[in-house]
KOLDOKOL-624607 format. One record per residue (C-alpha): x, y, z. Coordinates in steps of 0.2 Angstrom, whole numbers, padded with zeros to 4 digits, always signed. Each point is the difference from the previous one (the first is absolute). Example, Ala and Ser with C-alpha at 12.3 -4.5 7.8 and 13.67 -1.06 7.14 Angstrom:
+0062-0022+0039;+0006+0017-0003;
This chain:
+0032-0087+0236;-0018+0001-0004;-0014+0006+0012;-0006-0017+0005;+0017-0005+0006;+0002+0017+0009;-0016-0002+0009;+0004-0018+0006;+0017+0007+0007;-0007+0015+0009;-0015-0007+0008;+0009-0014+0008;+0008+0011+0013;-0004+0000+0019;-0012+0014-0003;-0010-0013-0010;-0006-0006+0017;-0010+0016+0003;-0011-0001-0016;-0015-0006+0010;+0002+0016+0011;+0000+0012-0014;-0016+0009-0003;+0004+0015-0012;+0010+0006-0015;+0006+0017-0006;-0011+0006-0014;+0008+0008-0015;-0006+0016-0008;-0012-0003-0015;-0003+0017-0006;+0009+0015-0007;-0008+0012+0013;+0016+0006+0009;+0017+0007-0004;+0016-0005+0009;+0009-0016+0006;-0003-0013+0014;+0003+0012+0014;-0013+0013-0007;-0016+0003+0009;-0010-0006-0016;+0008-0017+0000;-0001-0002+0019;-0018+0003-0001;-0002-0013-0014;+0008-0014+0009;-0009+0003+0016;-0018-0001-0007;-0001-0019+0004;-0015-0003+0011;+0003-0007+0017;-0003-0018+0004;-0005+0003+0019;-0015+0007+0007;+0009+0012+0012;+0006+0012-0014;-0013-0003-0013;-0011+0014+0006;+0015+0012-0002;+0003-0006-0018;-0018+0002-0004;+0000+0018+0007;+0015+0004-0011;-0008-0007-0015;-0016+0011+0003;+0010+0015+0002;+0010-0003-0016;-0016-0004-0010;-0009+0016+0006;+0013+0013+0001;+0015-0007-0010;+0011+0000+0015;+0011-0015+0001;+0011-0001+0015;+0010-0013+0011;+0009-0001+0016;+0015-0012+0004;+0013-0003+0013;+0016-0009-0003;+0015-0004+0012;+0017-0006-0005;+0013-0008+0012;+0017-0003-0006;+0015-0008+0009;+0018-0003-0006;+0008-0008+0015;+0014+0012+0001;+0004+0018-0006;+0014+0013+0001;-0007+0009+0015;-0010-0014+0009;-0017+0005-0007;-0004-0014-0011;-0019-0001+0001;-0013+0012-0006;-0019+0001+0002;-0012+0013-0008;-0019+0002-0004;-0009+0010-0014;-0018+0005+0000;-0007+0007-0016;-0017+0007-0005;-0002+0003-0018;-0013+0003-0013;-0006+0005-0017;-0015+0012-0002;-0007+0000-0018;-0007+0018-0002;-0001+0002-0019;-0007-0011-0013;-0004-0014+0011;-0005-0015-0010;+0009+0005-0015;+0017-0003-0007;+0005+0019+0003;-0002-0001+0019;+0009+0013+0011;+0005-0005+0018;+0007+0008+0016;+0013-0012+0007;+0007+0001+0018;+0009-0010+0013;+0004+0003+0018;+0014-0010+0009;+0007-0003+0017;+0017-0009+0002;+0006-0004+0017;+0014-0010+0009;-0007-0015+0010;+0013-0003+0013;+0019-0001-0002;+0012+0014-0005;-0002-0001-0019;-0013-0002-0014;+0002-0012-0015;+0002+0015-0011;+0016+0005+0009;+0007-0018+0005;+0011-0001-0016;+0012+0013+0007;+0002-0010+0016;+0006-0014-0011;+0011+0009-0011;-0012-0002-0015;-0002+0016-0010;-0018-0002-0004;-0017-0003+0008;-0005-0018+0006;-0018+0005+0005;-0007+0012-0013;-0013+0013+0007;+0001-0007+0018;+0007+0015+0009;-0005+0011+0015;-0005+0016-0010;-0016+0002+0010;-0016+0007-0008;+0001+0008-0017;-0011+0004-0015;+0006-0012-0014;-0006+0003-0018;-0013+0012-0003;-0004+0003-0018;-0012+0001-0014;-0001-0014-0013;-0010+0003-0017;-0003-0011-0014;-0003+0007-0018;-0005-0005-0017;-0010-0016+0005;+0014-0005+0012;+0014+0001-0013;+0009+0014+0008;+0001+0006+0018;+0009+0012+0012;+0004+0002+0018;+0005+0016+0010;+0002+0003+0019;+0011-0007+0014;+0007-0016-0008;+0011-0014+0005;+0012-0003-0013;+0001-0019+0004;-0017-0002-0007;+0004+0007-0017;+0019-0002-0004;+0006-0017-0007;-0015-0010+0006;+0001-0019+0000;-0014-0012+0004;+0011-0011+0011;+0003+0015+0013;-0011+0005+0015;+0008+0001+0017;-0017-0004+0009;-0002-0017-0009;+0017-0006-0007;+0018+0004+0003;+0007+0011+0014;+0018+0004-0006;-0001+0018-0008;+0014-0004-0013;-0011-0015-0007;-0016+0010+0000;+0005+0015-0009;+0014+0005-0012;+0015+0006+0011;+0007+0010-0015;-0015+0012+0001;+0000+0014+0013;-0019-0001+0004;-0006+0017+0007;-0010-0001+0016;-0018+0005+0001;-0002+0017-0008;-0008+0011-0013;-0001-0009-0017;-0010-0003-0016;+0000-0013-0014;-0009-0005-0015;-0001-0014-0012;-0010-0007-0015;-0002-0016-0009;+0009-0004-0016;-0009-0013-0010;-0007-0014+0011;+0015-0006+0009;+0011+0015+0004;-0001+0015+0012;+0011+0015-0001;+0002+0012+0014;+0010+0012+0011;+0000+0007+0018;+0009+0014+0009;+0003+0001+0019;+0007+0012+0012;+0017-0007+0003;+0000+0006+0018;-0016-0007+0005;-0002-0006+0018;-0013-0012+0007;+0000+0009+0017;-0002+0018-0007;-0013+0008-0011;+0011+0013-0008;+0002+0002-0019;+0016+0004-0009;+0010+0005+0016;+0016+0002-0009;-0007+0007-0016;-0004-0009-0017;+0010-0016+0002;-0009-0014-0008;+0001-0019-0003;-0007-0004-0017;-0004-0017-0009;-0007-0005-0017;-0005-0018-0002;-0007-0013-0013;-0010-0015+0006;-0006-0015-0009;-0013-0013+0005;-0010-0010-0012;-0015+0001+0012;-0001+0016+0009;-0012-0007+0013;+0014-0012+0005;+0014+0013-0001;+0006-0004+0018;+0003-0019-0005;+0006+0002-0018;+0010+0015-0005;+0016+0009-0004;+0006+0017+0004;+0014+0012-0007;+0004+0015+0010;+0011+0015-0003;+0002+0012+0014;+0010+0016+0005;+0002+0008+0017;+0005+0018+0002;+0014+0006+0011;-0006+0002+0018;+0009+0015+0006;-0006+0000+0018;+0005-0018+0002;+0016+0001-0009;-0005-0014-0013;+0005+0002-0018;-0011-0004-0014;-0002-0017-0009;-0009-0010-0012;-0003-0018-0005;-0009-0014-0008;-0010-0014+0007;-0009-0016-0007;-0011-0012+0009;-0011-0014-0005;-0011-0014+0007;-0011-0013-0007;-0013-0011+0009;-0001-0017-0007;-0017-0010+0000;+0007-0011+0014;+0002+0014+0012;+0018+0003-0002;+0006+0017-0004;+0019+0003-0004;+0006+0018+0000;+0015+0010-0003;+0006+0018+0003;+0015+0010-0005;+0007+0017+0000;+0014+0011-0004;+0004+0018+0007;+0012+0014-0004;+0004+0013+0013;+0000+0002+0019;-0019+0000+0002;-0003-0019+0003;+0006-0012+0013;+0005-0012-0013;+0008+0001-0017;-0007-0016-0006;-0011-0014+0006;-0007-0017-0006;-0015-0009+0009;-0008-0016-0005;-0011-0013+0008;-0018-0008+0000;-0016+0001+0009;-0011-0016+0001;-0019+0001+0004;-0007-0018+0002;-0017-0003-0006;-0006-0007+0017;+0000+0018+0007;+0012-0003+0014;+0010+0016-0004;+0015+0004-0010;+0019-0005+0000;+0014+0012-0006;+0018+0000-0003;+0012+0014-0006;+0018+0003-0002;+0007+0018-0003;+0017+0007-0004;+0004+0018+0001;+0016+0011-0003;-0001+0014+0013;+0005+0017-0006;+0008+0006+0016;+0019+0000+0000;+0008-0016+0007;-0017-0008+0002;+0002-0013-0013;-0014-0013-0004;-0014-0008+0010;-0011-0015-0003;-0016-0004+0009;-0011-0016-0001;-0017-0002+0008;-0013-0014+0001;-0018+0002+0007;-0016-0010+0002;-0016+0010+0003;-0012-0011+0008;-0018+0007-0003;-0009-0007+0015;-0016+0008-0007;-0004+0014-0012;+0005+0014+0012;+0014-0007+0011;+0017-0006-0005;+0016-0005+0008;+0017+0001-0010;+0015-0008+0006;+0016+0005-0010;+0019-0003+0000;+0012+0013-0007;+0019-0003-0003;+0010+0015-0002;+0016-0004-0009;+0016+0012+0001;-0009+0014+0010;+0008+0016-0005;+0003+0007+0017;+0005-0016+0009;+0017-0007-0006;+0000-0014+0013;-0015-0010-0006;-0002-0008-0017;-0018-0004+0002;-0013+0005+0013;-0016-0011+0002;-0016+0010+0005;-0016-0008+0005;-0017+0009+0001;-0018-0002+0001;-0014+0012-0006;-0018-0001+0005;-0013+0010-0009;-0019+0003+0004;-0011+0009-0013;-0017+0006+0005;
């Protein structure tokens, strides 16, 4: 099926009626001036640079632009809410509501205006429950689903998220990061991910065979090989904790990865790329978790018509991971009229715990960009054969996410 046929099929849906109300479109990164994937601060800053179309927020945008031009400090604030309802649950709590406020920025302090720029990158978050008894990040347990149906929407309160130094070298052909890192920004990245703009189910967003450490001490480096390849590695404190600021609390226990990325155009590496990752996790004595290792592969390719098919797979050996194997596939479609973005994904995973068996999750969403800084994202998830719920073969979960960026 070619792109013209796909376009005709996709746009003639009920959401087509809203085309006249849409006013903005997510902008893509167009430069190689940050490290990390769609959830990284660098990418989040890139996609929020679109100027506002209303007079109310235009002065604020102009102020931010002046600050960036004069000092090299680029920053953004956003607030997102997620409401989910399953209609029924194992304990009666079948709905969840949470909000997340984020302040994040990148301050170019060395080599500004050159390819060898060095930047301080930081983010502060507040995650809170908005009524009800549970947050989307914990709702899966109420449904008997062994996983997260609302990634990052928890009630963790205030905490310092990433705080690290990013340095480019050799005219941008090499780079390193060091500091308090979020492994989700650097491990098995794929351009279709991003819980603030796209899918909400954690098993579809990331590779469930990888035991991603929480926020903690870490470092990484990478360099270009030729024009199309990037080779690198990172190391993270395996016992990192987002709510704490301790380092190596149980000694030298690390998560390590090496990766090889390919993209024919590095300026579009979020849209068109493939990644091969090999990882190893040390035994965690304090938590009683054995070591493990694995291999992961992901790829996505944006076609000229705005359709981006993607896939992700992984395999793990040992008890460190929540799944021994996983396969995820789907597509994202971005109509040229700027209404927003459609997405659909299906993911299977073989859980590593004794007697848990397999799980499958499907999700569809439509992100409606009302303007360049406000979006609504209704979604539907179907959880097949939830591992902790033997009485239900499938659970349907509806949700709506609202996000305002300023």
